[in-house]
N, C-alpha and C positions, 0 to 999 in steps of 0.2 A: 631419664628418670631414675635409673639405677644409681647414678652418681649422687643424687640428692638423698636417696635412701641409704646409700653407703655412708654419706656424711652424717646423717642423723644417727645411724647405728654406731658409727665411730665416736661421735660426741658422747653418746650414752655410755659406751664402753670406757671412754676416757674418764668420764665422771665417776664411774663405778671403780675403776682402777685407782684413781687418786684418793677416793674415799677409803678404799680398802688399805691403802698404804699410809693413811693417817695424815693426808695433806690438808693444808688450809685452803681458803677460797681461791687464792691466786694459783696454787698448785693445781686445783681442780680445773680452773680456766685454761691453764697451759696444757694439761693432759687432754682436755676435751678438744682444744683447738688442733693439736697435733694429730690426735686420732681421727678427727673429722677430715683433715686434709688427706690423711692416708686412706680413709674410707672413701672419700671422693675420688681419689685416683684409682682405687681398686674397682669402684663402680664404673668409672669411665672405661677402664680396661675390659671389664666384663661386657659392657655394651659393644665393644669392638669384637670380642671373641664369640660371644653367644649370639646365635642368629635370632632375629626377631620372629615371634610367632606369626603365622599367616592365617 
């Protein structure tokens, strides 16, 4: 579940970054996609490292 949360946060961060840098819609889509992939991978890694609550 953390991987999907990381992807959503990454997509939002990518959209915000592209907007701040003055990008058009295609730039915003590209930033959101790349940041979502990175967020997905960070979330997957966090699920492996952080123990599940019991």
